[in-house]
C-alpha positions, 0 to 999 in steps of 0.5 A, spaced: 495 501 477 497 508 479 502 511 473 509 514 475 513 518 471 521 521 472 518 528 474 514 524 480 520 520 481 525 527 482 519 531 486 519 525 491 526 523 492 529 530 490 534 529 485 537 533 481 536 534 474 542 534 469 541 532 462 535 530 458 529 534 461 524 533 455 523 526 458 521 527 465 514 526 462 516 519 462 513 513 465 516 508 469 512 500 468 517 497 473 518 497 480 525 493 479 531 497 480 538 495 476 545 497 477 548 496 470 556 494 471 555 488 465 553 493 461 558 499 462 563 493 462 560 492 455 555 487 456 548 488 453 546 482 451 541 483 457 540 490 459 534 491 463 532 498 458 525 498 462 528 499 469 530 505 473 538 504 472 542 507 479 550 508 477 554 508 483 561 509 484 563 502 481 560 503 475 562 511 474 569 509 476 570 503 470 566 508 466 572 514 466 577 508 465 575 506 458 577 509 452 572 516 449 569 511 444 567 506 448 565 511 453 561 515 447 558 507 445 556 505 452 553 512 454 549 511 447 546 504 449 545 506 456 540 511 454 535 507 450 528 509 447 524 504 453 530 507 458 526 511 464 532 515 467 538 514 469 541 516 477 548 518 478 549 516 486 554 519 491 553 526 487 560 524 484 561 527 477 557 525 471 562 524 465 560 528 460 559 522 454 553 521 458 551 528 458 551 527 452 548 521 451 542 523 455 541 529 452 541 527 445 536 521 447 532 525 452 533 520 456 532 523 464 540 523 467 539 526 475 544 525 480 543 524 488 547 525 494 544 518 497 548 512 497 546 507 491 543 501 497 540 506 500 537 510 494 536 503 491 531 501 497 527 507 498 526 507 490 524 499 490 518 500 497 515 507 493 515 503 486 512 498 488 507 500 492 505 505 487 505 501 481 502 494 486 495 492 482 489 496 486 481 497 486 476 502 490 471 500 495 466 504 497 466 503 505 470 506 511 478 503 513 479 504 521 485 502 525 482 499 531 486 496 537 492 495 531 487 491 526 486 494 520 478 494 519 473 495 512 467 497 515 463 496 508 455 496 507 449 500 502 450 507 503 446 510 509 447 504 513 451 508 519 458 506 517 461 514 518 457 515 524 461 509 527 467 512 524 466 518 528 464 514 535 471 510 534 475 515 532 472 519 540 475 512 543 482 513 541 482 509 534 484 512 527 481 513 521 485 512 515 479 513 510 472 514 509 467 514 503 473 512 498 478 506 500 484 505 495 486 499 496 493 495 493 497 488 493 503 491 495 505 483 496 503 476 497 497 476 500 498 484 503 493 490 502 493 496 504 488 501 504 489 509 504 484 514 501 484 518 496 489 525 495 482 530 496 478 526 502 484 525 506 482 525 513 475 527 511 469 525 514 462 526 512 457 525 515 449 526 514 446 533 517 453 535 519 457 535 513 464 534 512 468 535 518 475 533 518 478 529 524 485 531 524 483 539 526 478 537 531 481 530 534 489 531 532 494 528 529 494 521 532 486 521 530 488 519 522 493 515 519 495 516 511 494 508 510 493 501 514 493 494 512 487 490 511 486 485 516 478 484 517 472 487 513 465 488 516 460 489 513 453 492 515 446 490 513 440 492 515 436 487 520 432 481 515 427 478 520 428 472 514 435 471 515 439 467 519 445 469 522 451 467 525 450 466 533 457 462 535 461 464 530 463 458 528 462 460 520 468 465 517 465 467 511 471 470 506 472 475 501 476 476 495 479 482 493 485 483 488 488 476 490 488 476 497 482 473 501 479 477 508 475 474 513 469 478 512 463 479 519 456 481 516 453 485 522 446 486 522 443 494 524 437 495 527 435 500 532 437 498 540 444 496 537 450 499 540 455 498 533 460 502 534 461 498 541 460 491 536 465 493 531 470 494 536 469 488 540 469 484 533 476 487 532 479 484 539 475 478 538 479 477 531 486 478 534 485 474 538 483 469 533 489 470 530 493 468 537 489 462 538 484 463 542 477 462 539 472 462 544 467 459 538 471 453 538 471 452 546 465 453 547 463 448 541 468 443 544 465 444 552 458 443 549 459 437 545 463 435 552 457 436 555 453 432 551 458 426 551 458 425 558 451 425 559 449 421 553 455 416 556 458 416 563 464 412 561 465 418 556 
């Protein structure tokens, strides 16, 4: 899981700091957003203090109608030690009692010109992505015909060379060498490159190349949902490889199982074409068209007719 601070959110959404500057290093641990309407009205029994607190027109208008002592008391309770930050939307005037409480407790108090609903949605999407469970996998992630294909295999097997050929064919590179994978939703894994490796591809003998500079912006993507894993391995003559495609191997990453194909590498095999066709075939299976199953059915039907003419 990534770490998100108030400063990260400030910079991402262009929020203006009004008080509590010493608290901008606070960590945000929850992707849930709270609108403290009941708390402004005085009910703090179930106050979710560990969430970002958004105050819109309703909360600020009601707060402004309160007696001064009530304002001070509720402002102090809103600015609890566990509260990561408060944001006032619509660029509304912030009550001085709230500014004073935020400054006293060093809880960042920020302002945004966005509407409360719009900012809440944007914050939720941002935090769910950044705070999602994460792991890192050695491999190459590409967008092939709209499918996120993760190519894995031992170092030196030729993953980056396959990726380069596929980029030349018009497909898009997401990450090379190291892929950060996040569980953003149930059965949904999204991969992206580490910032240091963004848009870069390492080719032995050439070194590091910038894919965006060489092939243009259409050759790269910043992230992609992972749908298929293709594992490259050196051809093992002692191993029996799947020749029909009826068996489907699964690999679990975080809490999601993905289809994994093991493709043997040997001289003379065009690995780029094989990976490309594997992606196309996987898409056809998702659409309900499975060539291997159709072949098996036709074969069983033929065998049945030969053994029993009335079949």
